[in-house]
VOGU-3710 file (C-alpha; in Angstrom, 3 decimals, decimal comma):
1> mftllfatgf> -5,027/-9,962/-24,463  -7,676/-9,167/-22,049  -10,707/-6,686/-22,153  -11,003/-4,081/-19,242  -14,264/-2,633/-17,825  -13,781/0,987/-17,196  -15,452/4,322/-16,482  -15,464/7,414/-18,780  -14,983/10,860/-17,133  -13,866/14,455/-17,637
11> vfagnigrav> -10,611/15,629/-18,571  -9,066/18,761/-16,774  -6,682/21,446/-18,129  -5,345/22,083/-14,764  -6,392/21,300/-11,195  -8,191/24,625/-10,392  -11,803/23,627/-11,781  -11,740/20,195/-10,783  -14,877/19,243/-8,745  -12,670/18,740/-5,626
21> ygvltetyng> -9,506/20,405/-5,224  -6,847/19,231/-2,607  -5,268/21,391/-0,053  -3,975/19,233/2,581  -4,671/16,020/1,369  -3,087/12,468/0,305  -6,047/11,849/-1,884  -7,316/14,606/-4,196  -5,382/16,292/-6,998  -5,234/20,168/-6,252
31> astnasagdd> -2,298/21,913/-4,596  0,943/20,954/-3,848  4,119/21,908/-1,939  6,266/20,406/-5,095  8,333/23,269/-6,666  7,245/22,298/-10,112  3,424/22,610/-9,426  2,904/25,725/-11,286  0,011/27,867/-10,029  -1,086/25,026/-7,833
41> kifiygniln> 2,256/25,468/-5,874  1,638/26,209/-2,145  3,714/27,489/1,006  2,564/25,943/4,359  3,516/27,888/7,329  2,775/28,258/11,006  3,436/26,640/14,493  3,647/23,240/13,154  4,165/20,572/16,210  3,995/17,169/14,620
51> dtdkiegqys> 2,652/15,337/11,541  2,107/11,519/13,152  -1,488/11,192/14,357  -3,814/9,316/11,780  -7,437/9,761/11,259  -9,362/6,679/12,862  -6,456/4,422/11,172  -7,217/5,796/8,041  -5,219/8,497/6,701  -1,606/8,927/7,205
61> nsigigawlg> 0,345/11,997/8,288  -1,782/14,827/9,882  -0,416/18,283/10,842  -0,505/19,290/14,473  -0,420/22,977/15,124  -0,164/25,458/17,892  -1,258/29,047/17,424  -1,845/28,989/13,712  -1,416/27,584/10,289  -1,761/28,965/7,103
71> vyfnsggewg> -1,627/27,595/3,439  -1,600/30,148/0,580  -0,799/30,021/-3,167  3,022/30,712/-3,406  4,855/32,465/-6,390  8,395/31,454/-5,034  10,043/32,126/-1,645  8,684/32,478/1,815  6,054/35,386/1,442  5,662/35,055/-2,500
81> mnpqnmtayt> 2,069/35,409/-2,872  0,363/34,166/-6,388  -3,580/34,825/-6,129  -5,599/32,536/-7,818  -9,186/32,686/-9,653  -11,415/30,156/-7,714  -14,639/31,083/-8,787  -15,320/27,869/-10,100  -16,044/26,753/-6,480  -18,969/29,385/-6,194
91> ggrlyfsakv> -21,415/27,717/-4,009  -18,994/25,202/-2,723  -17,776/24,169/0,600  -14,185/23,974/2,354  -13,943/20,425/3,793  -11,573/19,344/6,461  -10,849/16,777/9,415  -9,819/18,067/12,961  -9,164/16,964/16,355  -9,678/19,249/19,034
101> pttidittsg> -8,511/18,812/22,485  -10,889/18,997/25,479  -8,732/21,606/26,803  -9,322/24,225/23,935  -12,277/26,458/24,551  -13,907/26,614/21,400  -15,745/30,368/22,405  -12,278/31,864/22,701  -11,974/34,970/20,034  -8,839/33,725/18,518
111> nvfkisdgvd> -10,203/30,471/17,586  -10,897/30,769/14,154  -10,764/29,744/10,548  -10,180/31,706/7,617  -9,737/32,297/3,878  -8,254/35,242/2,429  -8,585/37,291/-0,774  -6,063/39,966/0,643  -8,288/40,405/3,447  -9,174/37,818/6,198
121> kvvpfnstni> -12,484/36,179/6,021  -13,521/34,442/9,513  -15,507/31,775/10,481  -15,096/31,111/14,364  -14,873/27,608/16,009  -18,325/28,148/17,715  -20,135/29,301/14,465  -23,184/27,612/13,709  -21,891/27,646/10,185  -19,657/24,664/10,760
131> kridngaeil> -21,298/21,355/9,925  -19,924/18,091/10,934  -20,178/14,827/9,169  -19,640/11,457/10,896  -19,639/8,213/9,286  -20,869/10,062/6,075  -24,055/11,282/7,457  -24,490/15,046/8,463  -25,020/15,795/12,376  -27,621/18,383/13,569
141> dtkikndnaw> -25,777/19,702/16,226  -22,668/22,038/14,899  -19,766/23,962/15,652  -16,199/22,192/16,670  -16,135/19,683/18,879  -13,569/19,615/21,412  -13,794/15,960/22,471  -10,082/14,794/21,383  -11,730/12,858/18,576  -11,452/12,985/14,804
151> htyyieldsf> -14,377/14,424/13,059  -14,982/15,595/9,588  -16,620/19,110/8,898  -17,324/21,570/6,153  -17,995/25,086/5,981  -20,002/26,566/2,844  -17,622/29,138/1,157  -20,524/31,743/1,304  -20,029/31,741/5,103  -16,948/33,474/4,811
161> tglqlanity> -18,663/36,519/4,203  -17,462/38,803/1,320  -15,283/36,566/0,111  -13,689/37,335/-3,683  -13,337/34,139/-5,025  -11,522/35,679/-7,858  -8,558/36,818/-5,812  -7,842/33,778/-3,474  -4,441/33,724/-1,626  -4,971/31,831/1,568
171> lfvvgcsasn> -6,802/28,752/0,807  -6,827/27,730/4,436  -6,121/29,256/7,784  -6,262/28,110/11,393  -5,878/30,184/14,349  -6,044/28,745/17,831  -5,008/29,011/21,451  -3,424/25,437/21,376  -0,085/25,086/23,295  2,432/22,466/22,278
181> daailidnvy> 0,981/19,959/24,983  -2,405/20,314/23,448  -2,310/20,515/19,578  -4,995/20,793/17,046  -4,564/17,971/14,616  -5,563/18,974/10,983  -6,026/16,666/7,987  -7,827/16,035/4,717  -8,517/19,660/3,539  -10,070/20,537/0,334
191> wakakteprs> -12,383/22,561/-1,447  -15,168/20,982/-3,282  -17,726/22,662/-5,887  -21,365/23,034/-5,479  -23,225/19,468/-5,274  -25,096/20,239/-8,538  -21,864/20,083/-10,412  -20,529/16,789/-11,823  -18,169/14,394/-10,127  -16,049/11,659/-11,799
201> ftvtvknlsd> -14,143/8,595/-11,426  -11,812/7,886/-14,486  -10,140/4,880/-15,434  -7,540/5,242/-18,521  -5,493/2,573/-20,172  -2,300/3,779/-21,336  0,655/2,216/-23,290  3,982/1,522/-21,476  5,785/2,416/-24,495  4,861/6,404/-24,761
211> hqtttdqiit> 2,516/6,917/-21,739  -0,362/7,675/-24,050  -4,145/6,506/-23,967  -4,578/3,705/-26,161  -6,998/3,786/-28,943  -8,677/0,478/-28,240  -8,675/0,688/-24,647  -7,182/-3,050/-24,081  -4,437/-4,374/-22,052  -2,449/-6,884/-24,215
221> wsqscfrqsw> 0,955/-9,059/-23,852  2,987/-9,793/-26,954  3,480/-13,213/-28,643  7,172/-13,216/-27,311  5,452/-13,743/-23,743  4,437/-17,280/-24,686  6,450/-19,919/-22,543  7,761/-17,333/-20,021  7,407/-16,708/-16,469  5,806/-13,682/-14,914
231> iaanqyield> 5,637/-10,817/-17,479  4,014/-7,246/-17,302  1,462/-6,440/-19,596  2,142/-3,620/-22,327  -0,186/-1,083/-21,122  -1,361/-0,096/-17,482  -4,343/1,495/-16,075  -4,369/5,355/-14,371  -6,925/6,265/-11,959  -8,274/9,858/-11,442
241> ldqessnwfv> -10,646/10,384/-8,207  -12,589/13,829/-8,421  -15,587/13,257/-5,924  -15,375/13,714/-2,551  -16,601/11,072/0,430  -15,371/10,343/4,071  -15,140/6,816/3,311  -14,227/5,128/-0,018  -11,775/2,621/-1,700  -10,715/1,501/-5,392
251> rvyldngkaa> -10,753/-2,262/-5,852  -9,931/-4,241/-8,813  -10,683/-7,988/-9,491  -11,699/-10,583/-12,208  -14,945/-11,604/-13,271  -14,444/-14,121/-15,923  -17,981/-15,983/-14,932  -16,464/-19,209/-13,534  -14,331/-20,135/-10,449  -11,827/-21,783/-12,619
261> rdglycvdsd> -11,044/-18,853/-14,497  -8,900/-17,046/-11,981  -6,600/-15,333/-14,530  -6,228/-15,008/-18,521  -8,338/-18,140/-19,719  -8,119/-19,504/-23,467  -11,402/-18,526/-25,186  -11,251/-22,071/-26,857  -11,340/-24,024/-23,532  -13,015/-24,203/-19,911
271> dseivlpmaw> -10,078/-26,057/-19,023  -8,296/-24,744/-15,779  -4,979/-26,007/-16,574  -4,339/-23,596/-19,471  -5,619/-20,395/-17,387  -2,499/-18,088/-16,751  -2,226/-16,212/-13,407  -2,527/-12,775/-13,347  -1,245/-10,199/-10,769  -1,241/-6,400/-10,246
281> rirpdilpng> 0,609/-3,749/-8,819  -0,148/-0,115/-7,947  2,159/2,933/-7,942  1,803/6,606/-7,822  4,228/7,117/-10,717  5,467/5,609/-13,843  7,379/2,625/-13,972  10,277/1,865/-14,137  11,754/4,673/-12,713  15,179/3,503/-11,856
291> idtldiavyn> 14,474/2,167/-8,541  11,197/0,083/-8,816  11,100/-1,891/-12,340  8,490/-4,356/-13,829  11,078/-7,225/-14,025  9,392/-9,685/-11,879  11,260/-12,212/-9,645  9,540/-15,013/-7,830  10,238/-16,343/-4,095  9,228/-19,561/-3,889
301> vypdyglydv> 10,362/-21,021/-0,488  7,459/-23,318/0,903  5,344/-22,498/2,345  5,752/-18,976/0,970  5,321/-17,550/-2,557  5,279/-14,018/-3,965  6,383/-11,505/-6,604  8,766/-8,808/-6,330  11,265/-6,685/-8,324  14,285/-8,161/-9,935
311> grnpggsewy> 17,196/-7,019/-7,822  15,216/-6,675/-4,684  15,394/-8,338/-1,222  12,009/-9,874/-1,071  12,777/-9,394/2,950  12,841/-13,034/3,970  9,257/-13,656/1,986  7,611/-10,924/4,026  7,607/-7,995/1,427  5,911/-8,311/-1,963
321> twcpmrelka> 5,122/-5,644/-4,644  2,471/-7,742/-6,682  -0,684/-8,985/-5,539  -2,557/-12,062/-7,059  -5,907/-11,299/-9,123  -8,862/-12,578/-7,975  -11,842/-14,243/-9,456  -15,263/-13,220/-8,159  -16,777/-16,246/-8,815  -14,485/-18,214/-6,753
331> gidyddvkvw> -15,070/-15,903/-3,735  -12,705/-13,278/-2,579  -11,997/-11,278/0,232  -12,545/-7,743/-0,539  -9,654/-6,551/1,699  -7,314/-8,629/-0,760  -8,343/-6,334/-3,720  -8,482/-3,107/-2,417  -5,909/-1,175/-4,315  -6,311/2,596/-3,204
341> tlrglhtvvw> -7,674/3,760/0,096  -7,966/6,571/2,481  -4,536/5,293/3,608  -3,045/5,678/0,466  -1,940/3,170/-1,985  -1,605/-0,792/-1,399  1,923/-1,232/-2,549  3,294/-4,233/-0,218  1,167/-7,138/0,086  1,661/-10,741/1,941
351> khdsydpltt> 2,509/-10,440/5,550  2,643/-7,010/6,233  0,240/-5,062/4,022  1,374/-1,448/3,621  -0,426/1,492/2,435  1,838/4,603/0,797  0,191/8,191/1,061  0,307/10,369/-2,317  1,365/13,342/-0,034  4,666/14,380/-2,128
361> yierkpkiyf> 3,318/13,988/-5,664  2,100/16,686/-7,985  -0,358/14,366/-9,790  -2,450/12,132/-7,795  -3,110/9,737/-10,463  -2,086/6,080/-9,359  -1,255/3,766/-12,123  -2,186/-0,216/-11,942  0,000/-2,385/-13,464  -0,681/-6,088/-14,472
371> aadcsnalag> 1,382/-9,302/-14,967  0,583/-12,476/-16,103  2,707/-16,122/-15,643  2,802/-17,171/-19,320  4,731/-20,279/-18,444  1,842/-22,481/-19,608  0,611/-20,298/-22,463  0,368/-21,880/-26,291  1,058/-19,929/-29,049  -1,446/-19,260/-31,633
381> ltytanvite> -4,232/-19,446/-28,926  -6,020/-16,065/-27,502  -6,484/-15,488/-23,766  -8,624/-12,973/-22,502  -10,096/-11,678/-18,897  -12,619/-9,378/-17,707  -10,916/-6,873/-14,965  -13,355/-5,010/-12,731  -11,836/-1,402/-11,462  -14,668/-0,136/-8,925
391> lvye> -15,086/2,861/-6,878  -16,675/1,835/-3,765  -18,396/4,033/-1,000  -18,984/2,582/2,517
//
């Protein structure tokens, strides 16, 4: 077994009321286009032109718009409105990222942002109520910048004069004079509570057998794993991010106190020969799911070595779904231990690192699975490790 250091946090009955409520984002829990999303279900409409540009190489798909874009709570059908009580965000902010072409005149009267409570409340592109954030710092000059570059902005919800938060229909609307040749790009839209409200990053240990939270909050392997090759653990950890930042990532690594302890180590010896190598894998959903499994195969054709799902083609040693755990005292490349960033989840490793967005999932709570090579494990001995899961701001 091994112990896990983790953070405690808050439990939410639903997404409305979280500190950060995602609208168009691959990061935060909140609204979803999924039909099963309940009151968080949204409909996106407008003059949508493309979704291929990326924000500073970080985010995945953005939305390119011509004349308008609207996002509203949906009860079913294209125009089924489902007003929601958003008073939890009193004193809060609307955040978004935008890339505006130089050809867009921000003073044009139709270039506006809106939120609606049945009646549109408007903030123009050239309003000083729009604040810009670059590299995590608020910039003194305001208004939308039409420099064809990505910027992060926020608008205080109080700036939408007269807005009735108890009856929100449209969470986010953009009206603009863009044409098909000069689209405005929008991404990472979310609401956030007042800064005085608490934020959280929660790590929860759950059982593979029933997906319930464990009572002792530890990860284990069963006795039957001894003398077997790579075996997945009996538990996994679930991550829940509920705090905003323009530049963050989550990483996982070992801190066992000695460079030789780069895996599960025997508590009765410092002998590196009986350290059991470990690996991690992150997914947006619960495994096994019928396609991806926790049955691990080894690709070992010199000079390449990697772990992948049984039944999957490893792609000529280029695509592996498991990443080696790294020990802090042995020295680590922190890029190797990043599991979740603004780009998404670090789902494929080795020669072609790949980050998958969380766009289509109702619940953005990634799961980290662990495995160990128990080939050299000896029955009757106890093996342990300290796994650090960290939320890091840059």
